[in-house]
Biopython code that builds the backbone (N, CA, C, O; Angstrom):
import numpy as np
from Bio.PDB.StructureBuilder import StructureBuilder

atoms = [
    (1, "MET", "N", (84.756, 88.508, 108.615)),
    (1, "MET", "CA", (83.601, 89.123, 108.828)),
    (1, "MET", "C", (82.847, 88.481, 109.904)),
    (1, "MET", "O", (82.867, 87.255, 110.005)),
    (2, "TYR", "N", (82.113, 89.290, 110.805)),
    (2, "TYR", "CA", (81.418, 88.733, 111.908)),
    (2, "TYR", "C", (80.039, 88.360, 111.541)),
    (2, "TYR", "O", (79.490, 88.898, 110.579)),
    (3, "LYS", "N", (79.448, 87.461, 112.263)),
    (3, "LYS", "CA", (78.057, 86.924, 112.014)),
    (3, "LYS", "C", (77.206, 88.057, 112.188)),
    (3, "LYS", "O", (77.404, 88.856, 113.104)),
    (4, "ARG", "N", (76.176, 88.192, 111.286)),
    (4, "ARG", "CA", (75.165, 89.137, 111.392)),
    (4, "ARG", "C", (74.394, 89.054, 112.806)),
    (4, "ARG", "O", (74.030, 87.959, 113.237)),
    (5, "GLY", "N", (74.181, 90.125, 113.440)),
    (5, "GLY", "CA", (73.364, 90.128, 114.627)),
    (5, "GLY", "C", (74.254, 89.826, 115.873)),
    (5, "GLY", "O", (73.722, 89.749, 116.980)),
    (6, "PHE", "N", (75.546, 89.659, 115.723)),
    (6, "PHE", "CA", (76.342, 89.289, 116.917)),
    (6, "PHE", "C", (76.114, 90.296, 118.213)),
    (6, "PHE", "O", (76.252, 89.926, 119.379)),
    (7, "GLY", "N", (75.785, 91.471, 117.854)),
    (7, "GLY", "CA", (75.616, 92.478, 118.913)),
    (7, "GLY", "C", (74.425, 92.128, 119.736)),
    (7, "GLY", "O", (74.440, 92.379, 120.941)),
    (8, "LYS", "N", (73.336, 91.534, 119.141)),
    (8, "LYS", "CA", (72.214, 91.136, 119.882)),
    (8, "LYS", "C", (72.497, 89.970, 120.787)),
    (8, "LYS", "O", (71.879, 89.796, 121.837)),
    (9, "ILE", "N", (73.487, 89.143, 120.335)),
    (9, "ILE", "CA", (73.902, 87.997, 121.011)),
    (9, "ILE", "C", (74.642, 88.495, 122.263)),
    (9, "ILE", "O", (74.357, 88.027, 123.366)),
    (10, "LEU", "N", (75.511, 89.359, 122.123)),
    (10, "LEU", "CA", (76.300, 89.976, 123.185)),
    (10, "LEU", "C", (75.377, 90.585, 124.200)),
    (10, "LEU", "O", (75.549, 90.387, 125.403)),
    (11, "LYS", "N", (74.380, 91.337, 123.722)),
    (11, "LYS", "CA", (73.403, 91.980, 124.722)),
    (11, "LYS", "C", (72.684, 90.866, 125.504)),
    (11, "LYS", "O", (72.526, 90.955, 126.722)),
    (12, "TYR", "N", (72.251, 89.814, 124.782)),
    (12, "TYR", "CA", (71.583, 88.711, 125.497)),
    (12, "TYR", "C", (72.457, 87.991, 126.605)),
    (12, "TYR", "O", (72.017, 87.646, 127.702)),
    (13, "GLU", "N", (73.740, 87.817, 126.171)),
    (13, "GLU", "CA", (74.650, 87.240, 127.139)),
    (13, "GLU", "C", (74.878, 88.098, 128.275)),
    (13, "GLU", "O", (74.843, 87.632, 129.414)),
    (14, "ARG", "N", (75.127, 89.418, 128.034)),
    (14, "ARG", "CA", (75.362, 90.400, 129.158)),
    (14, "ARG", "C", (74.128, 90.348, 130.056)),
    (14, "ARG", "O", (74.266, 90.234, 131.274)),
    (15, "LYS", "N", (72.948, 90.427, 129.495)),
    (15, "LYS", "CA", (71.709, 90.476, 130.373)),
    (15, "LYS", "C", (71.498, 89.191, 131.186)),
    (15, "LYS", "O", (70.923, 89.189, 132.274)),
    (16, "SER", "N", (72.044, 87.997, 130.537)),
    (16, "SER", "CA", (71.937, 86.731, 131.312)),
    (16, "SER", "C", (72.738, 86.719, 132.509)),
    (16, "SER", "O", (72.482, 85.956, 133.441)),
    (17, "TRP", "N", (73.780, 87.602, 132.522)),
    (17, "TRP", "CA", (74.671, 87.698, 133.626)),
    (17, "TRP", "C", (74.192, 88.770, 134.604)),
    (17, "TRP", "O", (74.715, 88.891, 135.712)),
    (18, "GLY", "N", (73.195, 89.544, 134.183)),
    (18, "GLY", "CA", (72.675, 90.521, 135.130)),
    (18, "GLY", "C", (73.508, 91.645, 135.153)),
    (18, "GLY", "O", (73.533, 92.382, 136.138)),
    (19, "MET", "N", (74.228, 91.855, 134.105)),
    (19, "MET", "CA", (75.359, 92.844, 133.999)),
    (19, "MET", "C", (74.847, 94.123, 133.342)),
    (19, "MET", "O", (74.060, 94.016, 132.402)),
    (20, "SER", "N", (75.216, 95.257, 133.744)),
    (20, "SER", "CA", (74.883, 96.602, 133.033)),
    (20, "SER", "C", (75.971, 96.695, 131.988)),
    (20, "SER", "O", (77.040, 96.085, 132.019)),
    (21, "ARG", "N", (75.563, 97.533, 131.067)),
    (21, "ARG", "CA", (76.474, 97.999, 130.033)),
    (21, "ARG", "C", (77.862, 98.645, 130.579)),
    (21, "ARG", "O", (78.984, 98.429, 130.121)),
    (22, "ARG", "N", (77.534, 99.452, 131.617)),
    (22, "ARG", "CA", (78.670, 100.159, 132.209)),
    (22, "ARG", "C", (79.664, 99.072, 132.874)),
    (22, "ARG", "O", (80.885, 99.176, 132.757)),
    (23, "ARG", "N", (79.080, 98.087, 133.536)),
    (23, "ARG", "CA", (80.058, 97.202, 134.123)),
    (23, "ARG", "C", (80.783, 96.395, 133.165)),
    (23, "ARG", "O", (81.975, 96.150, 133.351)),
    (24, "LEU", "N", (80.094, 95.918, 132.050)),
    (24, "LEU", "CA", (80.743, 95.163, 131.021)),
    (24, "LEU", "C", (81.864, 95.902, 130.310)),
    (24, "LEU", "O", (82.911, 95.367, 129.946)),
    (25, "ALA", "N", (81.532, 97.246, 130.138)),
    (25, "ALA", "CA", (82.543, 98.121, 129.426)),
    (25, "ALA", "C", (83.759, 98.132, 130.385)),
    (25, "ALA", "O", (84.884, 97.835, 129.983)),
    (26, "LYS", "N", (83.518, 98.458, 131.574)),
    (26, "LYS", "CA", (84.670, 98.595, 132.556)),
    (26, "LYS", "C", (85.540, 97.292, 132.599)),
    (26, "LYS", "O", (86.767, 97.329, 132.510)),
    (27, "LEU", "N", (84.843, 96.177, 132.737)),
    (27, "LEU", "CA", (85.523, 94.908, 132.915)),
    (27, "LEU", "C", (86.219, 94.511, 131.504)),
    (27, "LEU", "O", (87.195, 93.762, 131.472)),
    (28, "SER", "N", (85.696, 95.018, 130.456)),
    (28, "SER", "CA", (86.169, 94.731, 129.151)),
    (28, "SER", "C", (87.345, 95.746, 128.661)),
    (28, "SER", "O", (88.022, 95.559, 127.650)),
    (29, "HIS", "N", (87.465, 96.790, 129.498)),
    (29, "HIS", "CA", (88.418, 97.868, 129.176)),
    (29, "HIS", "C", (88.131, 98.527, 127.831)),
    (29, "HIS", "O", (89.038, 98.737, 127.025)),
    (30, "ILE", "N", (86.835, 98.858, 127.594)),
    (30, "ILE", "CA", (86.418, 99.583, 126.478)),
    (30, "ILE", "C", (85.504, 100.781, 126.939)),
    (30, "ILE", "O", (85.115, 100.831, 128.106)),
    (31, "GLU", "N", (85.174, 101.714, 126.046)),
    (31, "GLU", "CA", (84.379, 102.711, 126.381)),
    (31, "GLU", "C", (82.868, 102.185, 126.241)),
    (31, "GLU", "O", (82.512, 101.373, 125.387)),
    (32, "ILE", "N", (82.067, 102.743, 127.166)),
    (32, "ILE", "CA", (80.610, 102.389, 127.079)),
    (32, "ILE", "C", (79.998, 102.790, 125.755)),
    (32, "ILE", "O", (79.194, 102.012, 125.242)),
    (33, "ASP", "N", (80.274, 103.835, 125.200)),
    (33, "ASP", "CA", (79.764, 104.140, 123.907)),
    (33, "ASP", "C", (80.105, 103.205, 122.828)),
    (33, "ASP", "O", (79.360, 103.012, 121.867)),
    (34, "ASP", "N", (81.288, 102.601, 123.003)),
    (34, "ASP", "CA", (81.693, 101.480, 121.969)),
    (34, "ASP", "C", (80.843, 100.295, 122.152)),
    (34, "ASP", "O", (80.445, 99.694, 121.154)),
    (35, "LEU", "N", (80.534, 99.910, 123.311)),
    (35, "LEU", "CA", (79.749, 98.747, 123.668)),
    (35, "LEU", "C", (78.306, 98.943, 123.287)),
    (35, "LEU", "O", (77.610, 97.996, 122.921)),
    (36, "ILE", "N", (77.853, 100.198, 123.377)),
    (36, "ILE", "CA", (76.435, 100.563, 122.924)),
    (36, "ILE", "C", (76.369, 100.351, 121.434)),
    (36, "ILE", "O", (75.432, 99.767, 120.891)),
    (37, "ASP", "N", (77.394, 100.848, 120.807)),
    (37, "ASP", "CA", (77.381, 100.897, 119.313)),
    (37, "ASP", "C", (77.463, 99.343, 118.784)),
    (37, "ASP", "O", (76.853, 98.963, 117.785)),
    (38, "ILE", "N", (78.196, 98.602, 119.492)),
    (38, "ILE", "CA", (78.255, 97.023, 119.143)),
    (38, "ILE", "C", (76.871, 96.450, 119.432)),
    (38, "ILE", "O", (76.338, 95.810, 118.525)),
    (39, "GLU", "N", (76.257, 96.597, 120.536)),
    (39, "GLU", "CA", (75.033, 95.998, 120.835)),
    (39, "GLU", "C", (73.813, 96.388, 119.904)),
    (39, "GLU", "O", (72.883, 95.631, 119.626)),
    (40, "THR", "N", (73.967, 97.692, 119.467)),
    (40, "THR", "CA", (72.813, 98.154, 118.689)),
    (40, "THR", "C", (73.064, 97.970, 117.235)),
    (40, "THR", "O", (72.231, 98.340, 116.407)),
    (41, "GLY", "N", (74.183, 97.412, 116.901)),
    (41, "GLY", "CA", (74.445, 97.215, 115.435)),
    (41, "GLY", "C", (75.027, 98.323, 114.670)),
    (41, "GLY", "O", (75.195, 98.229, 113.454)),
    (42, "LYS", "N", (75.375, 99.479, 115.413)),
    (42, "LYS", "CA", (75.891, 100.710, 114.792)),
    (42, "LYS", "C", (77.405, 100.328, 114.427)),
    (42, "LYS", "O", (77.893, 100.814, 113.407)),
    (43, "ASN", "N", (78.118, 99.514, 115.194)),
    (43, "ASN", "CA", (79.436, 99.063, 114.929)),
    (43, "ASN", "C", (79.375, 97.633, 114.734)),
    (43, "ASN", "O", (79.286, 96.878, 115.703)),
    (44, "ILE", "N", (79.421, 97.156, 113.388)),
    (44, "ILE", "CA", (79.424, 95.804, 113.047)),
    (44, "ILE", "C", (80.821, 95.145, 112.868)),
    (44, "ILE", "O", (80.962, 93.944, 112.641)),
    (45, "THR", "N", (81.749, 95.955, 112.977)),
    (45, "THR", "CA", (83.130, 95.457, 112.838)),
    (45, "THR", "C", (84.055, 96.003, 113.946)),
    (45, "THR", "O", (85.014, 96.718, 113.656)),
    (46, "PRO", "N", (83.772, 95.677, 115.165)),
    (46, "PRO", "CA", (84.716, 96.135, 116.191)),
    (46, "PRO", "C", (86.085, 95.343, 116.114)),
    (46, "PRO", "O", (86.108, 94.236, 115.576)),
    (47, "SER", "N", (87.096, 95.846, 116.592)),
    (47, "SER", "CA", (88.441, 95.224, 116.613)),
    (47, "SER", "C", (88.192, 93.771, 117.263)),
    (47, "SER", "O", (87.341, 93.567, 118.128)),
    (48, "PHE", "N", (88.990, 92.859, 116.767)),
    (48, "PHE", "CA", (88.985, 91.486, 117.250)),
    (48, "PHE", "C", (89.329, 91.390, 118.759)),
    (48, "PHE", "O", (88.807, 90.573, 119.518)),
    (49, "PHE", "N", (90.351, 92.393, 119.151)),
    (49, "PHE", "CA", (90.733, 92.328, 120.401)),
    (49, "PHE", "C", (89.648, 92.884, 121.446)),
    (49, "PHE", "O", (89.593, 92.445, 122.595)),
    (50, "VAL", "N", (88.872, 93.786, 121.010)),
    (50, "VAL", "CA", (87.698, 94.350, 121.658)),
    (50, "VAL", "C", (86.744, 93.163, 121.879)),
    (50, "VAL", "O", (86.300, 92.961, 123.009)),
    (51, "LEU", "N", (86.444, 92.450, 120.949)),
    (51, "LEU", "CA", (85.540, 91.344, 120.877)),
    (51, "LEU", "C", (86.050, 90.287, 121.900)),
    (51, "LEU", "O", (85.240, 89.788, 122.681)),
    (52, "LEU", "N", (87.382, 89.921, 121.927)),
    (52, "LEU", "CA", (87.980, 88.908, 122.696)),
    (52, "LEU", "C", (87.791, 89.347, 124.125)),
    (52, "LEU", "O", (87.439, 88.508, 124.955)),
    (53, "ASN", "N", (88.014, 90.694, 124.499)),
    (53, "ASN", "CA", (87.885, 91.217, 125.826)),
    (53, "ASN", "C", (86.487, 90.973, 126.362)),
    (53, "ASN", "O", (86.286, 90.587, 127.513)),
    (54, "ILE", "N", (85.496, 91.224, 125.445)),
    (54, "ILE", "CA", (84.070, 91.172, 125.857)),
    (54, "ILE", "C", (83.766, 89.669, 126.124)),
    (54, "ILE", "O", (83.154, 89.318, 127.133)),
    (55, "CYS", "N", (84.201, 88.820, 125.213)),
    (55, "CYS", "CA", (83.831, 87.430, 125.330)),
    (55, "CYS", "C", (84.474, 86.771, 126.535)),
    (55, "CYS", "O", (83.868, 85.876, 127.125)),
    (56, "GLU", "N", (85.731, 87.194, 126.945)),
    (56, "GLU", "CA", (86.331, 86.771, 128.098)),
    (56, "GLU", "C", (85.587, 87.040, 129.362)),
    (56, "GLU", "O", (85.452, 86.216, 130.267)),
    (57, "VAL", "N", (85.104, 88.286, 129.357)),
    (57, "VAL", "CA", (84.302, 88.674, 130.620)),
    (57, "VAL", "C", (83.051, 87.969, 130.696)),
    (57, "VAL", "O", (82.601, 87.613, 131.786)),
    (58, "LEU", "N", (82.395, 87.719, 129.491)),
    (58, "LEU", "CA", (81.074, 87.031, 129.539)),
    (58, "LEU", "C", (81.238, 85.446, 129.399)),
    (58, "LEU", "O", (80.262, 84.704, 129.282)),
    (59, "GLU", "N", (82.446, 85.034, 129.418)),
    (59, "GLU", "CA", (82.783, 83.552, 129.312)),
    (59, "GLU", "C", (82.045, 82.936, 128.081)),
    (59, "GLU", "O", (81.406, 81.889, 128.190)),
    (60, "ILE", "N", (82.149, 83.590, 126.961)),
    (60, "ILE", "CA", (81.628, 82.925, 125.782)),
    (60, "ILE", "C", (82.762, 82.756, 124.792)),
    (60, "ILE", "O", (83.808, 83.393, 124.913)),
    (61, "SER", "N", (82.548, 81.896, 123.816)),
    (61, "SER", "CA", (83.481, 81.599, 122.817)),
    (61, "SER", "C", (83.450, 82.663, 121.600)),
    (61, "SER", "O", (82.466, 82.816, 120.876)),
    (62, "ALA", "N", (84.558, 83.316, 121.485)),
    (62, "ALA", "CA", (84.540, 84.295, 120.423)),
    (62, "ALA", "C", (84.311, 83.586, 118.990)),
    (62, "ALA", "O", (83.691, 84.174, 118.103)),
    (63, "PHE", "N", (84.804, 82.387, 118.825)),
    (63, "PHE", "CA", (84.549, 81.558, 117.631)),
    (63, "PHE", "C", (83.073, 81.361, 117.489)),
    (63, "PHE", "O", (82.506, 81.610, 116.426)),
    (64, "GLU", "N", (82.442, 80.918, 118.549)),
    (64, "GLU", "CA", (80.924, 80.695, 118.330)),
    (64, "GLU", "C", (80.159, 81.971, 118.099)),
    (64, "GLU", "O", (79.146, 81.981, 117.400)),
    (65, "LEU", "N", (80.665, 83.104, 118.717)),
    (65, "LEU", "CA", (80.028, 84.373, 118.501)),
    (65, "LEU", "C", (80.186, 84.805, 116.998)),
    (65, "LEU", "O", (79.280, 85.266, 116.305)),
    (66, "VAL", "N", (81.445, 84.588, 116.619)),
    (66, "VAL", "CA", (81.659, 85.089, 115.156)),
    (66, "VAL", "C", (80.872, 84.172, 114.098)),
    (66, "VAL", "O", (80.309, 84.622, 113.100)),
    (67, "ASN", "N", (80.913, 82.973, 114.422)),
    (67, "ASN", "CA", (80.481, 81.948, 113.454)),
    (67, "ASN", "C", (79.120, 81.395, 113.683)),
    (67, "ASN", "O", (78.509, 80.802, 112.794)),
    (68, "GLY", "N", (78.637, 81.595, 114.907)),
    (68, "GLY", "CA", (77.263, 81.176, 115.378)),
    (68, "GLY", "C", (77.162, 79.755, 115.655)),
    (68, "GLY", "O", (77.893, 78.949, 115.079)),
    (69, "ASN", "N", (76.332, 79.427, 116.471)),
    (69, "ASN", "CA", (75.983, 77.981, 116.939)),
    (69, "ASN", "C", (74.495, 77.858, 117.002)),
    (69, "ASN", "O", (73.769, 78.820, 116.750)),
    (70, "THR", "N", (74.054, 76.730, 117.323)),
    (70, "THR", "CA", (72.469, 76.484, 117.291)),
    (70, "THR", "C", (71.846, 77.399, 118.241)),
    (70, "THR", "O", (70.868, 78.057, 117.887)),
    (71, "THR", "N", (72.320, 77.498, 119.398)),
    (71, "THR", "CA", (71.589, 78.401, 120.439)),
    (71, "THR", "C", (71.569, 79.893, 119.917)),
    (71, "THR", "O", (70.547, 80.579, 119.927)),
    (72, "MET", "N", (72.729, 80.305, 119.486)),
    (72, "MET", "CA", (72.728, 81.762, 119.003)),
    (72, "MET", "C", (71.941, 81.960, 117.755)),
    (72, "MET", "O", (71.329, 83.008, 117.552)),
    (73, "ASN", "N", (71.949, 80.924, 116.885)),
    (73, "ASN", "CA", (71.135, 81.091, 115.647)),
    (73, "ASN", "C", (69.606, 81.131, 116.008)),
    (73, "ASN", "O", (68.820, 81.777, 115.315)),
    (74, "GLU", "N", (69.227, 80.451, 117.067)),
    (74, "GLU", "CA", (67.721, 80.572, 117.574)),
    (74, "GLU", "C", (67.491, 81.940, 117.999)),
    (74, "GLU", "O", (66.459, 82.519, 117.663)),
    (75, "LEU", "N", (68.457, 82.550, 118.779)),
    (75, "LEU", "CA", (68.268, 83.911, 119.268)),
    (75, "LEU", "C", (68.089, 84.871, 118.118)),
    (75, "LEU", "O", (67.266, 85.785, 118.161)),
    (76, "LEU", "N", (68.914, 84.632, 117.044)),
    (76, "LEU", "CA", (68.779, 85.646, 116.048)),
    (76, "LEU", "C", (67.378, 85.464, 115.193)),
    (76, "LEU", "O", (66.924, 86.424, 114.569)),
    (77, "LYS", "N", (66.811, 84.364, 115.197)),
    (77, "LYS", "CA", (65.576, 84.138, 114.550)),
    (77, "LYS", "C", (64.470, 84.843, 115.268)),
    (77, "LYS", "O", (63.372, 84.965, 114.726)),
    (78, "GLN", "N", (64.720, 85.329, 116.506)),
    (78, "GLN", "CA", (63.701, 86.063, 117.254)),
    (78, "GLN", "C", (63.546, 87.492, 116.773)),
    (78, "GLN", "O", (62.718, 88.242, 117.290)),
    (79, "GLU", "N", (64.274, 87.835, 115.871)),
    (79, "GLU", "CA", (64.317, 89.241, 115.457)),
    (79, "GLU", "C", (62.947, 89.795, 115.006)),
    (79, "GLU", "O", (62.846, 90.964, 114.633)),
]
sb = StructureBuilder()
sb.init_structure("model")
sb.init_model(0)
sb.init_chain("A")
sb.init_seg("    ")
for serial, (resi, resn, name, xyz) in enumerate(atoms, 1):
    if name == "N":
        sb.init_residue(resn, " ", resi, " ")
    sb.init_atom(name, np.array(xyz, "f"), 0.0, 1.0, " ", f" {name:<3s}", serial, name[0])
structure = sb.get_structure()
């Protein structure tokens, strides 16, 4: 099971790169609609391989995304 709110973390990381959803979707080899669903929380269980592709592009750890870390936990508290 993925950490609650990981879509918000992905969105935060994507924006910190100054990257559009379209660009991230293209680089991750996924459909933009799938990325939107993940970021907005409509899809809370994307395949692990989709998650790995996104994390590779954003240069973040899939482990930290799934389990959370201090920085990411702080982001989630801003809800």
